[in-house]
N, C-alpha and C positions, 0 to 999 in steps of 0.2 A: 685579895682581890672576894666582895661579896656577887654572891649567883643568885639569880629572884629568876625562878618555874613564872611566867606572865603568855594571860590569854587573852593572842589577838584573835576577832572573829572568831574562829573554829581551830583554832593553834594554839595548842603547846608550845611555850616557847624556855629555855633557861639562854638564858644570856647572863655571861658576867662583867659588872664594875670594880673600875676603883674606888675608891671610898670619894676618894676628891670631887668625882660625877655624883655619887651615888643620890643627891643634896636634885641637883636637880634627873637622876632617872626619877626618880620618887614623884613631882613634878609631875613630870612628862610621862611614870606610866602607873601611877597609887593609886585604882583602883582597877586593873587587869593584875597585880601581882597576888599572886598566889601565895607566893611561896617566898622565903628570904636562907640565906644557909652561909656558911661558907667554904663548902667549896658542894659539887654535885652530885656528890656521895649523901649527903650530908639533904640536900634538899628537895632529892624524891626517893627518901625513908621518910619527910615529915607529907612527901604531897601520897604517899601509901599508907600513912597517917590518920590522913582524911577522910573524915565519912562519906560513903557515899551519899549523894541525895538522890535519886531518881524524880525527877517530877514531868507532868504529862503534857502541861502546859497551862494550868489552871491555873 
């Protein structure tokens, strides 16, 4: 099982994906994938390690 953290509009979602569905998932959500991993804790740890960038819209 693979887990993906995706951003849809203003919401973060963790989605579980079976290996046989990975290609379709990537086609549908490729631009929205922030992190992927083998477990939910792995995905959350990777997300925690991402750099924080604050943008004021400029």
